[in-house]
A tleap script that builds the chain and sets N, CA, C and O, in Angstrom:
source leaprc.protein.ff14SB
mol = sequence {
  NMET TYR ALA ILE VAL GLU THR GLY GLY LYS
  GLN TYR LYS VAL GLN GLU GLY ASP SER LEU
  ASN VAL GLU LEU LEU ARG ALA GLU VAL GLY
  ASP VAL VAL ALA LEU GLU ASN VAL LEU MET
  ILE SER ASP GLY SER ALA VAL THR VAL GLY
  ALA PRO TYR VAL ALA ASP ALA LYS VAL GLN
  ALA LYS VAL GLN GLU HIE GLY ARG GLY ARG
  LYS ILE ILE VAL TYR LYS TYR LYS ALA LYS
  LYS ASN TYR ARG ARG LYS GLN GLY HIE ARG
  GLN PRO PHE THR LYS ILE LEU ILE GLU LYS
  ILE GLU CGLY
}
set mol.1.N position { 149.408 129.105 192.938 }
set mol.1.CA position { 149.639 128.063 192.901 }
set mol.1.C position { 148.949 128.150 191.382 }
set mol.1.O position { 148.284 129.104 190.978 }
set mol.2.N position { 149.367 126.521 190.378 }
set mol.2.CA position { 148.624 126.286 189.553 }
set mol.2.C position { 148.486 125.154 189.405 }
set mol.2.O position { 148.705 124.502 190.425 }
set mol.3.N position { 148.072 124.335 188.130 }
set mol.3.CA position { 148.507 123.122 187.442 }
set mol.3.C position { 147.874 122.672 186.129 }
set mol.3.O position { 146.962 123.187 185.483 }
set mol.4.N position { 148.346 121.960 185.983 }
set mol.4.CA position { 147.780 120.949 184.193 }
set mol.4.C position { 147.554 119.805 184.605 }
set mol.4.O position { 148.335 118.979 185.079 }
set mol.5.N position { 146.167 119.737 184.371 }
set mol.5.CA position { 145.231 118.536 183.675 }
set mol.5.C position { 145.530 118.474 182.527 }
set mol.5.O position { 146.020 119.091 181.580 }
set mol.6.N position { 144.753 116.801 183.120 }
set mol.6.CA position { 144.776 116.630 181.530 }
set mol.6.C position { 143.242 115.526 181.428 }
set mol.6.O position { 143.232 114.407 181.942 }
set mol.7.N position { 141.906 116.184 180.588 }
set mol.7.CA position { 140.597 115.176 181.001 }
set mol.7.C position { 139.691 115.813 179.470 }
set mol.7.O position { 139.562 116.955 179.031 }
set mol.8.N position { 139.252 114.630 179.041 }
set mol.8.CA position { 138.858 114.463 178.180 }
set mol.8.C position { 139.804 115.430 176.829 }
set mol.8.O position { 139.821 116.613 176.488 }
set mol.9.N position { 140.651 113.907 176.268 }
set mol.9.CA position { 141.671 113.969 175.553 }
set mol.9.C position { 142.761 115.175 175.725 }
set mol.9.O position { 143.876 114.920 175.269 }
set mol.10.N position { 142.579 116.450 176.323 }
set mol.10.CA position { 143.097 117.982 176.256 }
set mol.10.C position { 143.411 118.264 177.963 }
set mol.10.O position { 143.238 117.590 178.978 }
set mol.11.N position { 143.726 119.045 177.802 }
set mol.11.CA position { 145.022 119.640 179.043 }
set mol.11.C position { 144.110 121.087 179.030 }
set mol.11.O position { 143.474 121.593 178.106 }
set mol.12.N position { 144.334 121.592 180.600 }
set mol.12.CA position { 144.233 122.935 181.000 }
set mol.12.C position { 145.006 122.937 182.052 }
set mol.12.O position { 145.358 122.185 182.961 }
set mol.13.N position { 145.230 124.407 181.518 }
set mol.13.CA position { 146.201 125.147 183.043 }
set mol.13.C position { 145.110 126.062 183.407 }
set mol.13.O position { 144.425 126.926 182.861 }
set mol.14.N position { 145.324 125.131 185.350 }
set mol.14.CA position { 143.342 126.181 186.310 }
set mol.14.C position { 144.708 126.433 187.442 }
set mol.14.O position { 145.845 126.026 187.682 }
set mol.15.N position { 144.058 127.044 187.734 }
set mol.15.CA position { 143.691 127.470 189.314 }
set mol.15.C position { 143.219 127.601 190.280 }
set mol.15.O position { 142.076 128.053 190.207 }
set mol.16.N position { 143.540 127.428 191.129 }
set mol.16.CA position { 142.136 127.448 192.411 }
set mol.16.C position { 140.627 128.853 192.323 }
set mol.16.O position { 140.630 130.045 192.629 }
set mol.17.N position { 139.532 127.945 191.765 }
set mol.17.CA position { 138.399 129.367 191.685 }
set mol.17.C position { 138.053 129.571 190.329 }
set mol.17.O position { 137.047 130.137 189.903 }
set mol.18.N position { 139.366 128.844 189.425 }
set mol.18.CA position { 138.867 128.653 188.061 }
set mol.18.C position { 137.302 127.820 187.712 }
set mol.18.O position { 136.597 127.195 188.503 }
set mol.19.N position { 137.008 128.174 185.717 }
set mol.19.CA position { 135.750 127.488 186.148 }
set mol.19.C position { 136.126 127.907 185.098 }
set mol.19.O position { 136.649 128.921 184.635 }
set mol.20.N position { 135.556 126.366 184.595 }
set mol.20.CA position { 136.265 126.410 182.985 }
set mol.20.C position { 135.184 124.915 182.681 }
set mol.20.O position { 134.630 124.219 183.532 }
set mol.21.N position { 135.153 124.752 180.969 }
set mol.21.CA position { 134.574 123.948 180.091 }
set mol.21.C position { 135.312 122.873 179.604 }
set mol.21.O position { 136.207 122.950 178.763 }
set mol.22.N position { 134.664 121.258 180.499 }
set mol.22.CA position { 135.634 121.015 179.583 }
set mol.22.C position { 134.519 119.276 178.887 }
set mol.22.O position { 133.351 119.055 178.567 }
set mol.23.N position { 135.230 118.838 178.935 }
set mol.23.CA position { 134.358 116.930 177.521 }
set mol.23.C position { 133.459 117.045 179.462 }
set mol.23.O position { 133.679 117.427 180.612 }
set mol.24.N position { 132.341 116.340 178.522 }
set mol.24.CA position { 131.290 115.944 179.784 }
set mol.24.C position { 131.685 114.381 180.198 }
set mol.24.O position { 131.927 113.274 179.716 }
set mol.25.N position { 131.548 115.253 181.689 }
set mol.25.CA position { 132.053 113.958 182.791 }
set mol.25.C position { 130.751 113.371 182.702 }
set mol.25.O position { 129.820 113.812 182.028 }
set mol.26.N position { 130.741 112.313 183.449 }
set mol.26.CA position { 129.696 111.435 184.042 }
set mol.26.C position { 129.067 111.687 185.769 }
set mol.26.O position { 128.645 110.719 186.402 }
set mol.27.N position { 129.083 112.841 186.262 }
set mol.27.CA position { 128.715 113.415 187.796 }
set mol.27.C position { 127.134 114.603 187.239 }
set mol.27.O position { 126.790 115.314 186.294 }
set mol.28.N position { 126.419 113.936 189.183 }
set mol.28.CA position { 126.006 114.996 188.579 }
set mol.28.C position { 126.422 116.228 188.929 }
set mol.28.O position { 127.635 116.439 188.965 }
set mol.29.N position { 125.513 117.247 189.245 }
set mol.29.CA position { 125.236 118.991 189.015 }
set mol.29.C position { 125.622 118.752 190.536 }
set mol.29.O position { 125.117 117.743 191.028 }
set mol.30.N position { 126.408 119.492 191.334 }
set mol.30.CA position { 127.369 119.307 192.687 }
set mol.30.C position { 128.049 118.883 193.072 }
set mol.30.O position { 128.884 119.409 193.808 }
set mol.31.N position { 127.986 117.472 192.672 }
set mol.31.CA position { 129.242 116.394 192.750 }
set mol.31.C position { 129.821 116.904 192.831 }
set mol.31.O position { 129.686 118.068 192.455 }
set mol.32.N position { 131.262 116.321 193.548 }
set mol.32.CA position { 132.965 116.881 193.244 }
set mol.32.C position { 133.587 115.696 192.822 }
set mol.32.O position { 133.823 114.627 193.386 }
set mol.33.N position { 133.813 116.170 191.614 }
set mol.33.CA position { 135.406 115.010 190.739 }
set mol.33.C position { 136.521 115.676 191.633 }
set mol.33.O position { 136.747 116.611 192.401 }
set mol.34.N position { 137.297 114.105 190.762 }
set mol.34.CA position { 138.729 114.417 191.109 }
set mol.34.C position { 138.949 114.548 189.722 }
set mol.34.O position { 137.938 114.105 189.177 }
set mol.35.N position { 140.087 115.088 188.529 }
set mol.35.CA position { 140.627 115.201 188.085 }
set mol.35.C position { 141.850 114.407 188.997 }
set mol.35.O position { 141.897 114.664 190.200 }
set mol.36.N position { 143.184 113.101 188.207 }
set mol.36.CA position { 143.935 112.903 188.659 }
set mol.36.C position { 144.522 112.939 187.352 }
set mol.36.O position { 145.305 111.997 187.235 }
set mol.37.N position { 144.460 113.615 186.370 }
set mol.37.CA position { 145.479 113.119 185.338 }
set mol.37.C position { 146.670 114.753 185.613 }
set mol.37.O position { 146.498 115.499 184.649 }
set mol.38.N position { 147.304 115.121 186.231 }
set mol.38.CA position { 148.076 115.752 186.569 }
set mol.38.C position { 149.294 116.043 185.810 }
set mol.38.O position { 150.270 115.388 186.176 }
set mol.39.N position { 149.476 116.847 184.862 }
set mol.39.CA position { 150.677 116.278 184.586 }
set mol.39.C position { 152.031 117.445 184.927 }
set mol.39.O position { 153.174 117.243 184.518 }
set mol.40.N position { 151.762 118.256 185.473 }
set mol.40.CA position { 152.772 119.974 186.073 }
set mol.40.C position { 151.642 120.669 187.080 }
set mol.40.O position { 150.475 121.031 186.933 }
set mol.41.N position { 152.894 120.667 188.526 }
set mol.41.CA position { 152.270 121.562 189.436 }
set mol.41.C position { 152.969 122.623 190.010 }
set mol.41.O position { 153.896 122.258 190.732 }
set mol.42.N position { 152.786 123.953 189.895 }
set mol.42.CA position { 153.525 125.022 189.713 }
set mol.42.C position { 153.311 126.211 191.461 }
set mol.42.O position { 152.531 127.145 191.647 }
set mol.43.N position { 153.758 125.955 191.863 }
set mol.43.CA position { 153.012 126.694 193.497 }
set mol.43.C position { 154.382 127.812 193.564 }
set mol.43.O position { 155.149 127.669 194.516 }
set mol.44.N position { 154.642 128.805 192.648 }
set mol.44.CA position { 155.456 129.560 192.069 }
set mol.44.C position { 156.837 130.035 192.585 }
set mol.44.O position { 157.474 131.034 192.247 }
set mol.45.N position { 157.220 128.827 193.717 }
set mol.45.CA position { 158.701 128.696 193.922 }
set mol.45.C position { 159.318 127.005 192.935 }
set mol.45.O position { 160.246 126.777 192.158 }
set mol.46.N position { 158.439 126.349 193.404 }
set mol.46.CA position { 158.902 125.031 192.798 }
set mol.46.C position { 158.108 124.434 192.032 }
set mol.46.O position { 156.949 124.246 192.402 }
set mol.47.N position { 158.716 123.844 190.338 }
set mol.47.CA position { 157.520 123.547 189.507 }
set mol.47.C position { 157.368 122.033 189.293 }
set mol.47.O position { 157.608 121.727 188.125 }
set mol.48.N position { 157.049 121.030 190.057 }
set mol.48.CA position { 156.960 119.954 190.156 }
set mol.48.C position { 156.253 119.064 188.195 }
set mol.48.O position { 155.040 119.093 187.989 }
set mol.49.N position { 156.824 118.681 187.540 }
set mol.49.CA position { 156.577 117.758 186.142 }
set mol.49.C position { 156.701 116.800 186.696 }
set mol.49.O position { 157.479 116.552 187.617 }
set mol.50.N position { 155.384 115.648 185.831 }
set mol.50.CA position { 155.694 114.294 185.721 }
set mol.50.C position { 155.657 113.482 184.553 }
set mol.50.O position { 155.565 113.758 183.357 }
set mol.51.N position { 155.776 112.107 185.366 }
set mol.51.CA position { 156.515 111.689 183.263 }
set mol.51.C position { 155.307 109.712 183.348 }
set mol.51.O position { 155.535 108.525 183.582 }
set mol.52.N position { 154.332 110.436 183.044 }
set mol.52.CA position { 154.293 111.333 182.108 }
set mol.52.C position { 152.316 111.914 183.743 }
set mol.52.O position { 151.297 112.400 183.252 }
set mol.53.N position { 152.383 111.723 184.926 }
set mol.53.CA position { 151.744 112.397 185.102 }
set mol.53.C position { 152.225 112.278 186.703 }
set mol.53.O position { 153.149 111.470 186.800 }
set mol.54.N position { 151.812 112.915 188.075 }
set mol.54.CA position { 152.711 114.339 188.389 }
set mol.54.C position { 152.418 113.177 190.252 }
set mol.54.O position { 151.551 113.657 190.983 }
set mol.55.N position { 153.181 111.757 190.823 }
set mol.55.CA position { 152.232 110.945 191.990 }
set mol.55.C position { 151.316 111.762 192.189 }
set mol.55.O position { 151.037 112.792 191.577 }
set mol.56.N position { 150.701 111.137 193.333 }
set mol.56.CA position { 149.838 111.656 194.561 }
set mol.56.C position { 149.544 112.747 194.342 }
set mol.56.O position { 149.723 113.316 195.419 }
set mol.57.N position { 149.006 113.848 193.252 }
set mol.57.CA position { 148.978 114.855 193.034 }
set mol.57.C position { 147.270 114.806 192.667 }
set mol.57.O position { 146.878 113.647 192.525 }
set mol.58.N position { 146.454 115.609 192.534 }
set mol.58.CA position { 145.218 115.752 192.550 }
set mol.58.C position { 144.751 117.113 192.220 }
set mol.58.O position { 145.323 118.135 192.597 }
set mol.59.N position { 143.313 117.060 191.247 }
set mol.59.CA position { 143.141 118.776 191.385 }
set mol.59.C position { 141.428 118.294 191.390 }
set mol.59.O position { 140.810 117.558 190.621 }
set mol.60.N position { 140.870 119.274 192.950 }
set mol.60.CA position { 139.152 118.889 193.269 }
set mol.60.C position { 139.043 119.810 192.832 }
set mol.60.O position { 139.790 120.785 192.756 }
set mol.61.N position { 137.028 119.388 192.109 }
set mol.61.CA position { 136.611 120.042 190.790 }
set mol.61.C position { 135.288 119.950 191.412 }
set mol.61.O position { 134.965 118.842 191.841 }
set mol.62.N position { 134.421 120.983 191.542 }
set mol.62.CA position { 133.235 121.027 191.671 }
set mol.62.C position { 132.241 121.261 190.517 }
set mol.62.O position { 132.317 122.354 189.955 }
set mol.63.N position { 131.162 120.229 190.017 }
set mol.63.CA position { 130.486 120.131 189.076 }
set mol.63.C position { 129.468 121.227 188.971 }
set mol.63.O position { 128.564 121.126 189.800 }
set mol.64.N position { 129.366 122.623 187.857 }
set mol.64.CA position { 128.125 123.775 187.464 }
set mol.64.C position { 126.687 123.535 187.335 }
set mol.64.O position { 125.620 123.788 187.894 }
set mol.65.N position { 127.284 122.791 186.108 }
set mol.65.CA position { 125.848 122.608 184.887 }
set mol.65.C position { 126.348 121.626 183.884 }
set mol.65.O position { 127.372 121.589 183.201 }
set mol.66.N position { 125.484 120.970 183.983 }
set mol.66.CA position { 126.051 120.055 181.829 }
set mol.66.C position { 125.880 121.126 180.838 }
set mol.66.O position { 125.690 122.183 181.440 }
set mol.67.N position { 125.870 121.299 179.456 }
set mol.67.CA position { 124.967 121.858 178.553 }
set mol.67.C position { 125.806 121.468 177.292 }
set mol.67.O position { 126.779 120.713 177.271 }
set mol.68.N position { 125.343 122.008 176.446 }
set mol.68.CA position { 126.091 122.236 174.760 }
set mol.68.C position { 126.745 122.929 174.241 }
set mol.68.O position { 126.264 124.060 174.180 }
set mol.69.N position { 127.644 122.822 173.815 }
set mol.69.CA position { 128.191 124.044 172.889 }
set mol.69.C position { 127.174 124.801 171.661 }
set mol.69.O position { 125.971 124.582 171.520 }
set mol.70.N position { 127.815 125.512 171.035 }
set mol.70.CA position { 127.204 126.400 170.172 }
set mol.70.C position { 126.922 125.635 168.668 }
set mol.70.O position { 127.257 124.591 169.228 }
set mol.71.N position { 126.678 125.286 167.563 }
set mol.71.CA position { 126.241 124.676 167.316 }
set mol.71.C position { 126.426 124.835 165.540 }
set mol.71.O position { 125.886 125.648 164.790 }
set mol.72.N position { 127.297 123.845 165.260 }
set mol.72.CA position { 128.628 123.638 163.615 }
set mol.72.C position { 127.834 122.859 163.227 }
set mol.72.O position { 127.121 122.014 163.767 }
set mol.73.N position { 128.082 123.369 161.719 }
set mol.73.CA position { 127.228 122.702 160.109 }
set mol.73.C position { 128.573 122.193 159.535 }
set mol.73.O position { 129.508 122.979 159.384 }
set mol.74.N position { 128.676 120.888 159.216 }
set mol.74.CA position { 128.663 119.954 158.638 }
set mol.74.C position { 128.303 119.928 157.394 }
set mol.74.O position { 127.641 118.908 157.206 }
set mol.75.N position { 128.467 120.856 155.981 }
set mol.75.CA position { 128.042 120.385 155.120 }
set mol.75.C position { 129.115 119.777 154.322 }
set mol.75.O position { 130.166 120.391 154.144 }
set mol.76.N position { 128.863 118.305 153.704 }
set mol.76.CA position { 130.106 118.548 152.653 }
set mol.76.C position { 129.452 118.012 151.227 }
set mol.76.O position { 128.646 117.105 151.437 }
set mol.77.N position { 129.580 118.298 150.050 }
set mol.77.CA position { 129.484 118.275 148.785 }
set mol.77.C position { 130.878 118.218 148.166 }
set mol.77.O position { 132.019 118.598 148.426 }
set mol.78.N position { 130.178 117.515 147.165 }
set mol.78.CA position { 131.074 116.467 145.677 }
set mol.78.C position { 130.597 117.549 144.144 }
set mol.78.O position { 129.539 117.181 143.632 }
set mol.79.N position { 131.190 118.605 143.544 }
set mol.79.CA position { 130.630 118.652 142.242 }
set mol.79.C position { 130.198 118.111 141.216 }
set mol.79.O position { 130.729 117.095 140.769 }
set mol.80.N position { 129.457 118.521 140.813 }
set mol.80.CA position { 129.147 118.406 138.923 }
set mol.80.C position { 127.800 116.578 139.829 }
set mol.80.O position { 126.881 116.208 139.098 }
set mol.81.N position { 127.937 115.996 140.918 }
set mol.81.CA position { 127.616 114.678 141.090 }
set mol.81.C position { 126.247 114.475 141.705 }
set mol.81.O position { 125.734 113.395 141.996 }
set mol.82.N position { 125.544 116.144 141.913 }
set mol.82.CA position { 124.492 116.019 142.661 }
set mol.82.C position { 124.629 115.559 143.815 }
set mol.82.O position { 123.761 114.694 143.929 }
set mol.83.N position { 125.538 115.668 145.257 }
set mol.83.CA position { 125.493 115.225 146.299 }
set mol.83.C position { 125.867 116.287 147.844 }
set mol.83.O position { 126.659 117.222 147.962 }
set mol.84.N position { 125.213 115.851 148.549 }
set mol.84.CA position { 124.634 117.013 148.849 }
set mol.84.C position { 124.684 116.597 150.283 }
set mol.84.O position { 124.330 115.425 150.407 }
set mol.85.N position { 125.107 117.356 151.753 }
set mol.85.CA position { 124.800 115.864 152.971 }
set mol.85.C position { 125.213 117.517 153.691 }
set mol.85.O position { 126.192 118.229 153.465 }
set mol.86.N position { 123.965 117.749 154.669 }
set mol.86.CA position { 123.688 118.691 155.469 }
set mol.86.C position { 124.186 118.217 157.375 }
set mol.86.O position { 123.933 117.106 157.841 }
set mol.87.N position { 124.641 118.936 157.890 }
set mol.87.CA position { 124.202 117.981 158.990 }
set mol.87.C position { 124.617 118.987 160.238 }
set mol.87.O position { 125.393 119.894 159.935 }
set mol.88.N position { 124.350 118.941 161.064 }
set mol.88.CA position { 124.678 119.739 162.097 }
set mol.88.C position { 125.095 119.001 164.093 }
set mol.88.O position { 124.607 117.910 164.390 }
set mol.89.N position { 125.816 119.636 164.972 }
set mol.89.CA position { 126.354 119.111 165.884 }
set mol.89.C position { 126.883 120.406 166.890 }
set mol.89.O position { 127.359 121.510 166.626 }
set mol.90.N position { 126.631 119.865 167.881 }
set mol.90.CA position { 126.537 120.433 169.267 }
set mol.90.C position { 126.987 119.537 169.948 }
set mol.90.O position { 126.533 118.409 170.143 }
set mol.91.N position { 128.312 120.238 170.504 }
set mol.91.CA position { 129.154 119.315 171.471 }
set mol.91.C position { 128.034 119.243 173.225 }
set mol.91.O position { 127.064 119.786 173.754 }
set mol.92.N position { 128.871 118.373 173.424 }
set mol.92.CA position { 128.439 118.535 175.239 }
set mol.92.C position { 129.509 118.678 175.866 }
set mol.92.O position { 130.464 117.947 175.605 }
set mol.93.N position { 129.618 120.088 177.264 }
set mol.93.CA position { 129.888 119.651 177.939 }
set mol.93.C position { 129.846 119.688 179.474 }
set mol.93.O position { 128.720 119.295 179.778 }
set mol.94.N position { 130.698 120.037 180.829 }
set mol.94.CA position { 130.394 120.524 181.293 }
set mol.94.C position { 131.156 121.676 182.537 }
set mol.94.O position { 132.230 122.116 182.947 }
set mol.95.N position { 130.203 121.709 182.652 }
set mol.95.CA position { 130.773 123.483 183.375 }
set mol.95.C position { 131.571 123.377 184.677 }
set mol.95.O position { 130.776 122.494 185.002 }
set mol.96.N position { 132.152 123.428 185.416 }
set mol.96.CA position { 133.477 122.785 186.944 }
set mol.96.C position { 133.822 123.989 187.399 }
set mol.96.O position { 133.179 125.012 187.165 }
set mol.97.N position { 134.875 123.929 188.086 }
set mol.97.CA position { 134.390 124.807 189.440 }
set mol.97.C position { 136.406 124.569 189.856 }
set mol.97.O position { 136.619 123.359 189.766 }
set mol.98.N position { 137.171 125.002 190.072 }
set mol.98.CA position { 138.273 124.411 190.317 }
set mol.98.C position { 138.006 124.303 192.229 }
set mol.98.O position { 137.283 125.130 192.785 }
set mol.99.N position { 138.322 123.798 192.582 }
set mol.99.CA position { 138.458 124.374 194.367 }
set mol.99.C position { 139.953 124.358 195.674 }
set mol.99.O position { 140.341 125.036 196.625 }
set mol.100.N position { 140.538 122.564 194.581 }
set mol.100.CA position { 141.443 122.995 195.599 }
set mol.100.C position { 142.560 121.760 194.399 }
set mol.100.O position { 142.304 120.851 193.609 }
set mol.101.N position { 143.759 122.423 194.887 }
set mol.101.CA position { 145.167 121.690 193.612 }
set mol.101.C position { 145.949 120.553 195.179 }
set mol.101.O position { 146.629 121.207 195.970 }
set mol.102.N position { 145.847 119.521 195.384 }
set mol.102.CA position { 147.116 118.467 195.919 }
set mol.102.C position { 147.743 118.066 195.480 }
set mol.102.O position { 147.538 117.568 194.373 }
set mol.103.N position { 149.010 118.035 196.146 }
set mol.103.CA position { 150.305 117.827 195.340 }
set mol.103.C position { 151.817 118.195 195.939 }
set mol.103.O position { 152.818 118.007 195.248 }
savepdb mol mol.pdb
quit
């Protein structure tokens, strides 16, 4: 059984037992969060597709940790104008473990 869920403006294909990094969630480590924006559920034989979301479906996930991704460098430059700007960024994330798919 798997589901496609939407969180943080992105879509993820998840199965029970999967661990993945999603956009930062406002939850403490160890909390169980419910991802209610379920776009599709498949149990192997039947597929349920929402319009846009599947009614009465949710995915329960446990928050494992919060962190920040690897650093990226943003560099702006204009030729012959002596304009240079260097900026770094590390995107925050939440690592979750998928416990249960309901629906």
